[in-house]
C-alpha positions in Angstrom: 2.1 -78.0 30.6 4.6 -75.2 30.8 7.7 -75.8 32.6 8.3 -72.2 33.4 6.0 -69.3 34.2 4.6 -67.1 31.4 6.4 -64.0 32.9 9.6 -64.3 34.7 11.0 -61.8 37.2 13.0 -60.2 34.6 10.1 -59.9 32.1 7.9 -58.5 34.9 10.5 -55.8 35.6 10.6 -54.8 32.0 6.8 -54.6 31.8 6.7 -52.5 35.0 9.4 -50.1 33.7 7.5 -49.7 30.4 4.3 -49.1 32.3 6.0 -46.3 34.4 7.4 -44.7 31.2 4.1 -44.8 29.4 2.3 -43.4 32.5 4.8 -40.6 32.7 4.3 -39.8 28.9 0.6 -39.4 29.4 1.1 -36.0 31.1 3.8 -34.3 29.1 6.0 -33.9 26.0 9.4 -35.1 25.1 12.3 -32.7 24.8 12.4 -33.3 21.0 8.7 -32.4 20.7 9.2 -29.2 22.8 12.2 -28.1 20.6 10.2 -28.7 17.4 7.3 -26.6 18.7 9.6 -23.8 19.9 11.4 -23.7 16.5 8.1 -23.5 14.6 6.9 -20.8 17.0 10.1 -18.8 16.5 9.7 -18.9 12.7 6.1 -17.7 12.9 6.9 -14.9 15.3 9.8 -13.7 13.2 7.5 -13.6 10.1 4.9 -11.7 12.0 7.6 -9.2 13.2 8.8 -8.5 9.7 5.2 -8.1 8.5 4.5 -5.7 11.4 7.6 -3.6 10.6 6.6 -3.3 7.0 3.1 -2.3 8.0 4.4 0.2 10.5 6.8 1.7 7.9 3.9 2.0 5.4 1.7 3.7 8.0 4.5 6.2 9.0 4.9 7.1 5.3 1.2 7.5 4.8 0.8 9.7 7.9 3.8 11.8 6.9 2.4 12.3 3.4 -1.0 13.4 4.7 0.7 15.9 7.1 2.8 17.3 4.2 -0.3 17.6 2.1 -2.0 19.5 4.9 1.0 21.9 5.3 1.2 22.6 1.6 -2.6 23.3 1.5 -2.2 25.6 4.5 0.6 27.6 2.8 -1.8 27.9 -0.3 -4.6 29.1 2.0 -2.3 31.6 3.7 -1.4 33.1 0.3 -5.0 33.3 -0.8 -6.2 34.8 2.4 -3.4 37.3 3.0 -2.5 38.2 -0.5 1.2 37.6 0.3 3.6 35.1 -1.2 4.1 31.9 0.8 6.5 29.0 0.2 6.9 25.4 1.3 10.6 24.6 1.4 12.1 21.1 1.3 15.6 20.8 2.8 18.1 18.8 4.9 19.9 19.5 8.1 22.6 16.8 8.3 20.8 13.5 7.7 17.4 14.8 8.8 14.8 15.8 6.2 12.6 18.9 6.8 9.9 21.0 5.2 8.7 24.3 6.4 6.2 27.1 5.5 7.9 30.5 4.9 6.4 33.9 4.3 8.3 35.8 1.6 10.9 38.0 3.1 11.1 36.2 6.5 14.4 34.7 7.7 12.7 32.0 9.8 10.0 29.5 8.9 6.5 30.2 10.1 6.1 26.5 10.7 8.7 23.7 10.3 8.4 19.9 10.5 11.1 17.2 10.6 10.2 14.0 8.8 10.4 10.8 10.8 13.8 9.1 10.5 12.4 6.3 8.3 10.9 8.8 5.8 13.1 10.8 3.4 12.5 13.3 0.6 13.6 11.0 -2.2 13.3 13.6 -5.0 11.5 16.8 -5.9 10.9 18.6 -9.2 10.2 21.9 -7.5 12.5 24.9 -8.1 15.9 25.0 -6.4 17.3 27.9 -4.6 20.6 27.4 -2.7 20.3 24.3 -0.6 16.6 23.9 -0.7 13.7 23.3 -3.1 10.4 25.1 -2.9 6.9 25.5 -4.1 5.6 29.1 -4.1 2.1 30.3 -3.8 2.0 34.0 -4.9 -0.8 36.0 -3.2 -4.1 35.8 -4.9 -2.7 34.5 -8.2 -4.6 31.8 -10.0 -1.4 30.1 -11.3 1.1 28.3 -9.1 4.4 26.6 -9.2 3.8 23.1 -10.5 5.9 20.1 -9.4 6.1 17.0 -7.3 7.8 15.9 -4.1 8.5 12.2 -3.6 8.6 10.8 0.0 10.1 7.3 0.5 10.2 4.8 3.3 12.0 1.6 2.4 10.7 0.6 -1.0 7.4 2.5 -0.6 6.8 5.9 -2.3 4.2 8.7 -2.0 4.0 11.6 -4.5 2.6 15.0 -3.6 1.7 16.7 -6.8 0.9 20.4 -7.2 -0.6 21.4 -10.5 -0.2 24.8 -12.2 -3.9 25.4 -11.4 -3.2 24.9 -7.6 -4.7 21.5 -7.3 -2.7 19.5 -4.6 -3.0 15.7 -4.4 -1.3 12.6 -3.0 -0.6 9.6 -5.2 1.1 6.2 -5.0 2.2 6.4 -8.7 4.6 8.9 -10.3 3.0 11.6 -12.5 2.7 11.1 -16.2 5.9 11.7 -18.1 8.1 10.8 -15.1 10.8 8.1 -15.6 9.9 4.7 -14.3 13.0 4.2 -12.1 13.2 5.7 -8.6 17.0 6.0 -9.1 16.3 8.2 -12.2 14.0 10.5 -10.2 16.7 11.0 -7.6 19.4 11.6 -10.2 17.2 14.0 -12.2 15.6 15.9 -9.2 17.8 15.5 -6.1 17.0 17.3 -2.9 
């Protein structure tokens, strides 16, 4: 026979306390678990944010490139339909990069567009005159200025290429014969 009870008052108090703690744990999380979950969530959200910014930058560059392609084709169409000489000029005003369609002899652009702040004219092999470069479409001529303009957003590039036959295209790679390095493009053909 036992001389003392299996659970004493003290032991009973410990068991009751443990039961209350376990009962409380059934419905929630500890502070440490909450901090770990928040830290993991913050890491995931920051990764998504960076990926989203890259995607947005890529989309802005793509949209700007297509708009430029349309404007260059419009200048070409104007030259062919009117028989006059039209130019697309590439230039800066302060830190902003612009392109515009000009009719020969006019002092103001027929149309002008500022590129988004994240997109810059990185280089262009078109002719230079003063503080701008240009591609010229001369009336109903079948030969055109040939060259390339490079748009950049971050580390992403788009190439608008005009051939001497008047074919205009967008590409993600530099034309044949171009140096490999973007720094070399900018040094060789600065805006």
